[in-house]
C-alpha positions as CSV (number, residue, x, y, z in Angstrom):
1,M,16.5,45.0,-9.9
2,K,13.2,43.4,-10.9
3,I,12.9,39.7,-11.8
4,A,10.4,38.9,-14.6
5,L,9.4,35.6,-16.2
6,C,9.1,35.2,-20.0
7,N,5.4,34.3,-20.3
8,E,5.7,31.6,-22.9
9,V,6.9,29.3,-20.1
10,L,3.3,29.4,-18.8
11,G,1.9,29.6,-22.3
12,D,-0.6,26.7,-21.8
13,M,-2.5,28.9,-19.3
14,E,-4.8,31.8,-19.9
15,F,-3.0,35.1,-19.6
16,A,-4.7,36.2,-16.4
17,A,-3.7,32.9,-14.8
18,Q,-0.1,33.4,-16.0
19,C,-0.1,36.7,-14.2
20,E,-1.5,35.2,-11.0
21,L,0.9,32.3,-10.8
22,A,4.0,34.4,-11.7
23,A,3.1,36.9,-9.0
24,A,2.5,34.1,-6.5
25,L,5.9,32.6,-7.2
26,G,7.6,35.9,-6.5
27,Y,8.1,37.4,-10.0
28,E,7.6,41.1,-10.3
29,G,6.9,41.1,-14.0
30,L,6.1,39.2,-17.2
31,E,8.1,39.6,-20.4
32,V,5.5,38.8,-23.0
33,A,6.1,36.9,-26.3
34,P,3.5,38.4,-28.6
35,F,2.7,35.1,-30.3
36,T,1.3,33.9,-27.0
37,L,-1.4,36.5,-27.3
38,N,-2.7,36.2,-30.8
39,E,-1.7,35.0,-34.3
40,N,-1.6,38.7,-35.2
41,P,-0.6,40.4,-31.9
42,H,0.4,43.6,-33.6
43,L,-3.3,44.1,-34.6
44,L,-4.8,43.6,-31.2
45,G,-7.6,46.1,-30.5
46,A,-7.8,48.6,-27.7
47,N,-10.1,46.5,-25.6
48,D,-7.9,43.4,-25.8
49,R,-4.8,45.5,-24.9
50,A,-6.7,47.0,-21.9
51,R,-7.8,43.6,-20.8
52,I,-4.3,42.2,-20.9
53,R,-2.8,45.1,-19.0
54,R,-5.6,44.9,-16.5
55,S,-5.0,41.2,-15.9
56,A,-1.4,42.0,-14.9
57,T,-2.4,45.0,-12.7
58,E,-5.0,42.9,-10.9
59,A,-2.4,40.2,-10.2
60,G,0.0,42.8,-8.8
61,I,2.6,42.2,-11.6
62,E,4.0,44.3,-14.4
63,I,4.3,43.7,-18.1
64,T,7.9,44.6,-18.4
65,G,8.2,44.3,-22.2
66,L,8.1,42.1,-25.2
67,H,10.5,39.5,-26.7
68,W,10.5,36.9,-29.5
69,L,8.9,39.5,-31.7
70,L,8.7,38.1,-35.2
71,V,7.4,34.5,-34.7
72,T,4.0,35.6,-36.1
73,P,2.7,36.7,-38.6
74,K,4.7,34.4,-40.8
75,G,7.2,35.4,-43.5
76,L,9.0,38.3,-41.8
77,S,12.6,39.3,-42.0
78,I,14.8,42.2,-41.0
79,N,17.4,41.6,-43.8
80,S,15.6,39.9,-46.6
81,K,16.6,40.9,-50.1
82,E,12.9,41.5,-50.9
83,P,11.9,45.1,-50.1
84,S,8.3,44.2,-49.6
85,I,9.2,41.7,-46.9
86,R,11.3,44.3,-45.0
87,E,8.6,46.9,-45.3
88,R,6.0,44.5,-43.9
89,T,8.5,43.7,-41.1
90,I,9.0,47.3,-40.3
91,D,5.2,47.8,-40.1
92,V,4.8,44.9,-37.7
93,L,7.7,46.1,-35.5
94,R,6.3,49.6,-35.3
95,R,2.9,48.2,-34.2
96,L,4.6,46.0,-31.7
97,I,6.3,49.1,-30.2
98,E,2.9,50.6,-29.8
99,L,1.6,47.3,-28.3
100,C,4.4,47.3,-25.8
101,A,3.7,50.9,-24.7
102,D,0.0,50.1,-24.4
103,L,0.7,47.2,-22.2
104,G,3.0,49.3,-19.9
105,G,6.2,47.7,-21.1
106,K,9.5,49.5,-21.4
107,V,11.7,47.2,-23.5
108,L,11.5,45.2,-26.8
109,V,14.0,42.3,-27.0
110,H,14.7,41.5,-30.7
111,G,15.8,37.9,-30.8
112,S,13.8,36.1,-33.5
113,P,16.7,34.0,-35.0
114,A,14.9,32.7,-38.0
115,Q,13.7,36.1,-39.1
116,R,17.3,37.5,-39.2
117,Q,19.1,34.5,-40.7
118,V,21.3,35.5,-43.7
119,A,20.5,33.3,-46.6
120,A,23.2,31.1,-48.1
121,D,23.1,33.0,-51.4
122,D,23.1,36.4,-49.8
123,D,26.1,38.8,-49.1
124,P,26.5,39.1,-45.3
125,A,27.6,42.7,-45.7
126,E,24.6,43.6,-47.7
127,A,22.3,41.8,-45.3
128,W,23.9,43.8,-42.4
129,L,23.1,47.0,-44.2
130,R,19.5,46.0,-44.8
131,A,19.1,45.1,-41.1
132,R,20.6,48.5,-40.2
133,D,18.1,50.2,-42.3
134,T,15.2,48.2,-40.7
135,F,16.3,49.1,-37.2
136,T,16.9,52.7,-38.1
137,A,13.3,52.8,-39.4
138,V,11.9,51.8,-36.1
139,A,14.3,53.3,-33.6
140,D,12.7,56.7,-33.5
141,N,9.3,55.1,-33.0
142,A,10.7,53.4,-29.9
143,M,12.0,56.6,-28.6
144,K,8.7,58.4,-29.0
145,A,6.9,55.6,-27.2
146,G,9.4,55.6,-24.3
147,I,10.6,52.1,-25.3
148,T,14.1,50.8,-25.4
149,Y,14.7,48.5,-28.4
150,C,17.4,45.9,-27.8
151,I,19.0,43.7,-30.5
152,E,19.8,40.4,-28.8
153,P,23.1,38.6,-29.6
154,L,22.2,34.9,-30.2
155,A,24.3,31.8,-30.3
156,R,25.7,30.6,-33.6
157,R,23.6,27.4,-33.3
158,E,20.5,29.6,-33.6
159,T,21.4,32.2,-36.2
160,N,24.3,33.5,-38.3
161,F,23.5,37.1,-37.7
162,I,24.8,39.1,-34.7
163,N,26.2,36.5,-32.3
164,T,28.3,38.5,-29.8
165,V,27.8,41.6,-27.8
166,A,30.6,43.3,-29.7
167,E,28.7,42.6,-33.0
168,A,25.5,44.0,-31.5
169,V,27.3,47.1,-30.3
170,K,28.5,47.7,-33.8
171,M,24.9,47.8,-34.9
172,V,24.0,50.0,-31.9
173,E,26.7,52.5,-32.9
174,A,25.6,52.5,-36.5
175,I,21.9,53.2,-35.6
176,D,23.1,55.9,-33.1
177,R,19.7,56.4,-31.4
178,P,19.3,56.6,-27.6
179,A,16.4,54.1,-27.7
180,F,18.3,51.4,-29.6
181,R,20.6,49.2,-27.4
182,T,21.7,45.6,-26.9
183,M,21.4,43.1,-24.1
184,I,22.9,39.9,-22.7
185,D,21.2,36.5,-22.7
186,T,23.3,34.3,-20.4
187,C,22.6,31.1,-22.4
188,S,23.7,32.5,-25.7
189,A,26.5,34.5,-24.3
190,G,27.7,31.5,-22.3
191,V,28.2,29.4,-25.4
192,T,29.4,32.2,-27.7
193,E,31.6,34.7,-25.8
194,V,35.2,33.9,-25.0
195,V,35.3,35.5,-21.5
196,P,33.3,34.6,-18.4
197,L,29.9,36.3,-18.1
198,D,30.8,38.4,-15.1
199,E,33.8,39.8,-17.1
200,L,31.5,40.3,-20.1
201,I,29.2,42.4,-17.9
202,D,32.1,44.3,-16.4
203,R,33.3,45.1,-19.9
204,W,30.1,46.2,-21.5
205,L,27.6,47.4,-18.9
206,P,29.6,50.6,-18.1
207,T,29.5,51.6,-21.8
208,G,25.7,52.2,-21.6
209,N,25.0,49.8,-24.5
210,I,23.5,47.1,-22.4
211,A,19.8,47.8,-21.5
212,H,18.4,44.3,-20.6
213,I,19.4,40.9,-19.2
214,Q,17.9,37.5,-19.8
215,V,19.0,34.6,-17.6
216,N,19.1,30.9,-18.4
217,D,21.6,28.1,-18.1
218,T,23.6,27.0,-21.1
219,N,21.8,23.7,-20.9
220,R,18.7,25.8,-21.9
221,R,17.0,25.3,-18.6
222,G,16.3,27.9,-15.9
223,P,18.9,29.4,-13.6
224,G,19.8,26.9,-10.9
225,Q,18.8,24.0,-13.1
226,G,22.3,23.4,-14.6
227,S,26.0,23.8,-14.0
228,N,26.2,27.5,-14.5
229,Q,26.9,29.7,-11.4
230,F,24.8,32.8,-11.4
231,A,26.2,34.5,-8.2
232,P,29.1,36.0,-10.1
233,I,26.7,37.2,-12.8
234,F,24.4,39.0,-10.3
235,A,27.3,40.3,-8.4
236,A,28.6,41.9,-11.6
237,L,25.2,43.4,-12.3
238,K,25.1,44.9,-8.8
239,R,28.6,46.3,-8.8
240,N,27.9,48.0,-12.2
241,G,24.7,49.5,-11.0
242,Y,22.3,47.5,-13.0
243,Y,18.8,47.9,-11.6
244,R,16.7,47.2,-14.6
245,V,14.7,44.1,-15.3
246,V,16.3,40.6,-15.4
247,A,14.0,38.2,-17.3
248,V,14.1,34.4,-16.7
249,E,13.9,32.6,-20.1
250,P,14.3,28.8,-19.9
251,F,13.7,26.9,-23.1
252,D,13.7,23.4,-21.7
253,Y,11.0,23.3,-19.1
254,F,12.3,20.7,-16.6
255,P,10.6,18.8,-15.2
256,D,7.6,20.9,-16.3
257,S,7.0,24.6,-16.9
258,R,5.5,25.5,-13.5
259,T,8.3,23.8,-11.6
260,A,11.0,25.4,-13.8
261,A,9.5,28.8,-13.1
262,A,9.3,28.1,-9.4
263,Q,12.8,26.7,-9.1
264,S,14.3,29.6,-11.1
265,I,12.9,32.4,-9.0
266,G,13.7,30.5,-5.8
267,Y,17.3,30.1,-6.9
268,I,17.6,33.7,-7.9
269,R,16.1,35.1,-4.7
270,G,18.6,33.0,-2.8
271,V,21.5,34.3,-4.8
272,L,20.4,37.9,-4.3
273,E,19.9,37.4,-0.6
274,A,23.4,36.1,-0.3
275,L,24.8,39.1,-2.1
276,K,23.3,41.6,0.3
């Protein structure tokens, strides 16, 4: 399996420098948050896309995919009651799929909690159907681009829409497209799911519905920077034949972003070495 770093961790650096540092630390990929590239990343031109991809190639690192998709432009929603907002969101998502493919990525991770929140005056069942229609509208685009689109279950403290793997799988089954799957974020799952994460992986990975993993401690720091034990998690991934990308996504950069990135990859490499 390949270990990637979510690039917003190094977001105060130029992209080429992010690539160089991540590669030097031992990461094999960067998972890019589009908002770190541009205020309108879905509109990036061909020259900018080529430059970004070239920066990664020259550093000896891959762009594995995109995440945190809908931070910018403002005003997007997958389940808004306003058709014009949903149509604009679909257009942005389709363009982000193209961006991901142009950068060499293979996965889109759809977290974006604020842009999926069900409004207090909305009917949750109707909001679910609108989100289903949004995802259906982009799933075939993902398939044609060779991209796997993953809806991310997020903790209830972040959003009230799709909090567990089981809820995400319900959406996956409703979309019924090979390019539409879900994933596990260990921070969100660790505070939401009722079973240990190794058991969660054993339950869901064999179903084929899980196409991506993000790792972080439930204290929102990087792996190895809190009380969570990641050896059982990586052992479960290995015994279930997971050899895709595992992306490191801390939110609290302790004591600073560069140290958090370095400590996380060092810890993970140690865990993987011990599991050989």
